N, C-alpha and C positions, 0 to 999 in steps of 0.2 A: 843709630844702634843704641847709644846711651839712653836716649829718650824711651826707646822700647823697653830696655832693661829696667828703667825707673818705673815704667808703667806696670810691668809684670811683677815688680816687687813692691807695689803700692799696697800696704797692708789693708787699709779700709776697703779698697777696691777688691782685693783678693777675698777678703772675708765676706763681702757682699755677694760675690760670685759663688763662693762655697756654700753659704747658708741659703742664698737665694735659689740656687739650683737644687738644693735639698728640699726646700719648702714648696717650690712651684709644682712639681708633678703630683705630690700627695694632696696639696690644696686643690688642685684641679680635679683629682679623683674624688675628694670629699664633696666638692661643690656640684659635681655631675652625678652624684648618687641619686638613683631614681626611686628607691624604696623597695626594689626587688632584692633577692639574695645578692649580697654585695660582691661583685667581681672586681671592683675598683681597688680594693685592698684586702683581697681574700686571705693573703698571708697573715695579716694582722688578726683576722678573725680566728685563724688556726692558732696563732700564738695565744690569744685571749683564752681560748678554750683549753689550752694546756693547764692553766691555773684552775679553771672551773672543773676540769676533769680530775685534777689532783685533789681538790676539796671533796669531790663526790666519789673519788676512788674508782673512776672509770678508766679504761685503757687510754693511754696517751697517744697510741699509734693506730687506733682503729678509725674507720671512716665515720663521719657524721654529716651525711649529705644534706640534712635538714638545715645545717648552719654554714657549711663550706664545702668546696670541692678540694681534691688533693688530700694529702696526709701530713701529719706532724712527724718530724724526724729528730726532734730535740729532746734531751733528757729532762728528768724531773726538776733539776736545779733551775732550768730555764723558766719553769712555771713561776718560781719565786721572783725572778728578775722581771718578768712581764706583769706580775701581780699589781703593782701600783697603777699601771696604765690600764689594765683590764677593768678596774673598778670605776673608770670614767666612761661617759658616753663614747661610743665608738669613734665618732667624728673628731672628738677632742683627743682621745687616747691615741689614735693612730698618728695624728700630727705630732703630738708630744713624743711618741716613740721614735718616729723618723728623725725629729730634730735632736733628740737625745743621742741617737746613733751618730749623727753628723758631728755633734758637739764633742762626744767622747773620742772620736777618731781625730778630730781637729786638735784636741788637747794632747793626745798621745803624740801626734806628729810634732806639735810645738815643744813638747818636753824632750824630744830627741836632742842629742848633742850636735845641733846644727845652728848655724847663724840664721838670723831672721830672714834674710833674702833666700836662703836655701830652703827652709821649711815652707815658705810661701810658694816657692816654685813646685815643691812636692804637692801642695794643695792644688795648684793650678793644673798640674799634670793629671790629677785625679778628679777634676771638676765634672767631666762628663760621666765618670764612673760613679761618683756619689749621686749624681742625678738619676742614673739608671738604677742604682741600689735603692734610692728613696722611692722611685716610682714603683718598684717591686716590693717595697716594705721589707727589705732584707735585714738579717741579723749580722751579715758579714762585716759591716763597719765595726760593730762591737767586738767581734772575734779578732779582727785586725788590731784594734786598740789594746786588747788584752795581751796579745803577743808582744806588741811594742812596749807596753808597761812592764812586762816580765823582764825585758832587756833593760829598761830604764831603771827599775828598782835594783836589779843585780848590779848595774854599773854604779849606782849610788850607795851600794853596800846595805841595801834594805831588803835582805834576802827573804825575810819572813813574809813581806808583802809581795815579793816576786813570786813566791810559791803560791800565794793565793791567786794571783793572776793566771798562772799556769794551770792550776787545778780547776779554777772556775771556767776557764776557756775550754778545758777538756770535758768537763761535765756538761757544758752547754752543747758544744759541737766538737768532735774529736780533734779537729784542726788545732785546737789550743795546745795540744801536747807538744807541738813543735817549739814552744818556748823553752823546752829542755835543751835546745841547741846552745843556749847561752850559759849553760851550767859551767862550761870551761872558763868563763870570764869571772866567775864568783871567787872572791877571796875567802869566803866562809862556806865552803862546800858542805861541811857537816851540818851546819845550821840550816842551809838550804834544803838538804836531804830530809832532816827531821821536820822542817816546816812543811815540806811536801806531804809527808805522812800525816802530820797534824791536820792540815786543811783537807786532805782526802777523806779523813774520818769525819770531820765537822760537816763538810758539804754533802757527804753521803747520808748522814743522819738528819740534817736540817729539814729536808722535805717531809720527813716522818712526823714532824710536829704538826703538819697540816693534813696528814693522812694516817698511815699506819706503817709499821715496819714491814709487815707481810706484803702490803701493796707496793712499797718501794722496791723490795727485793724482786717481786714479780715484774715490775716495770723495767728494771735493769736487765732481767732475764729476757724480756721481750724486745729490748732495744736492739740487741745484736742482729736477730733475724730481720728486723725492720730495716736496718742499715744495709744488710746483705741484699734484701729485695730492692731497695732503692738503687744500689749500685748496679744490680742486674737490669733494672729498668733503664738506667742511664746508658748502659752499653747498647741497648736496643734502640735508643732514641736517636733521631736524626739531628736534634738540637742540643742534647746534652752530650756527655762523654767528650767534652772539649778539653782533653788533656793530651799529653804526648803519646800515650798508649792509644788513645782514640784516633789521633791524627795519623799515626802509623797504620793502624788497622784500616782506616777509611781510604787512605791514599793507595796503599798496596793491597787492599781488599783481602786482608787476613782476618778471617772470622773468629778464630780461636787463639788469638795472640795472648800468651801468658804475660800478665802484668809484671811478673818477677823478672822477665827478660829485659825489661826496661828499668824497673825500679831498683834492682840490685846494682847495676852499673852506676845509676844516679846516686845511690847512697854511698857507694865507694868514692865517687868523685867529691861528694859533699864532705865525707870524712877526710879525704886527702887534702882538701882545702883548709882543714883545721890543723894541719901538721906544722905550720910555722909558729911554733909556740912562743918565740921571742916577740911576736907581734900581738899576742893576746890582749895586751893592755893598750894597744894603739887604737885610737878612736876610729880612724878610717877603716882599718881592718875589721873592727867590730861592726861598723855600719854596713860593710860589704856582706858580712855574715847575716846581718838582719835582712838585708835585701835578698840575699840568696835563699834564706829560710822562707820568707814570705812567698817568693816566686815558686820555690820547690813545692810548697804546701799545695798549690793550686795545679801546677802543670803535671804533677805526677799523682794526682788523686783521681780515681775513676768516678768519684762523686761530683767532680767539678761541672759547673754550669756557667753560662755567660755572666750572670750577676756575681758569681764567686770571684771574678777577676779583679774586683776592687782590691782584694788582698794582694794579688800579684802586682798590680800597677802601683800600689803604694811602694812595694819593693823596687819596682822600676824607677820610680821617682827618687828614692833614697840613693840608688846606684847612680843616677844621672847627676845629682848635685855633688857627689863625691868623686867624680871623675877627675883625673889629672888635667890641668889646664895647660895649653889650649885644647879644647875638645876637637877631636878629629871629625872629618866629614862622615866617616863610617858610623861613629857614635851618634851624630846628629840624625843620620838615616835611621838608626836603630830606634831612637826615641820616637821619631815620626812614624815609623813602621808599626811600633807597638800601639801608639795612640789610634792610628787608623784602623788596624785590624781588630783590636780589642773592642772598639766601639762599633764593629760591623753589625751586630744584632740590632742596633738602633736605627731609627728612620733617617738619620743623617748620612748613612752609608748607602751607596747605590744599590737598589733592590736586586737588580739583575746579577751583580757580582756576589751579593750576599747569598742569593738562592742558588746560583750556579756553581760557585766555588767555595765560599767561606764555610757555609753550613755543611755541605756534603763531605768536605775533607777536614773538618775541625781545625781550620787554619787559624782560629783565634789563638791557639796555643803556640803557634810558630814563633812570633817575635819574642814572646816572653822566654821561650826555650832558648833561642839564640842568645838573648841577653844573659840568661842564667849561665850558659856555657862561658860567656865572656867574663862574667863575675868570677867564676871558678878559676879561669885563667889568670885574672888580675890578682886573686888571693894567693895564687901559687907563684907568681912571678914579679909582682909589683914591689918596688922599693919604697916602703912606707917611711915617712918622717919619724924619727925617734922621739921627738919632743913636740908633738903637734898640739897647738893650743886652740881650742874651740870652746864655745859656750856649752855648758854641761847640761842645761835643762834640769836643774835641781828641782826636786819636789819636796 
């Protein structure tokens, strides 16, 4: 058992696995490119054209079938993030983009107030998720990292930069707004509030330097109906809508389930878990909220898709390494259950079970939902140590 533990916390090995599994699928896609319209990394072509469309003041959300299929759903600030990569040849830009996402998420996990063996386990738990995300050229690792950095900066009393992380994540993909959950941990709440206003203005205006104020105003005006249409398409999809609402709808065949019937009780539970004010400065309590927030973001979002679950599984990993020792058999079952079902869309999962049960009933959401409920229970009942000493991950 000790040899296995040493193997799982071998830093060079874990980093080889993390970055190797990030590089492999996108490198395979680049090398197998045939010269036709590229389906191997279509998402990257969409991202690239957000910057091109920003410069040319074309709609960010309209179809461009001559370049790519599907649609862009990210705001104009994202165009500035992808700009350095879009200036490179596609084959180089897409590899660097994928590796940047893997690196920034690795850095965020490493900077958490975790011991080295703990953050390495979090990376291992997410090894298949980062491979899936990289193969789909997703932006979700970056969004996850921004949420984590918002917590890290608040904890290190660098509220000005925490505000940047929250606003940047929100302007790229609305999920970033969940960084506000850590507002209660700030010792400089007024500074954080003013910084949020400052960065909201700066990042709203910044894309105008590459386009025009009228264009940016129209783009934000068009963004909301685009997201509404995307969510509506997810609800009708057999493969998307993999959230708690989707799972309930598909299992019980409820065609018009109001999301509020699920979301409001979930928000009440999340708020209730924050009522133990005396533990707001306790690192284990804080990390449980980080885990809860990341999981909540995905399992209660109607826009969730299988690649989005890297956000939730990072939360699952943070929960797992912060469990009271010894870990119970039920907790071991939960982590295994999460890893198996969350990776069900991949080829490593039996196709029959995937097609017959997992996809039709949105069961990808089930283990993360159960773990989220357990985290809420722990935050409400666990006796946290009053003077817990861990590495702080200073930046």
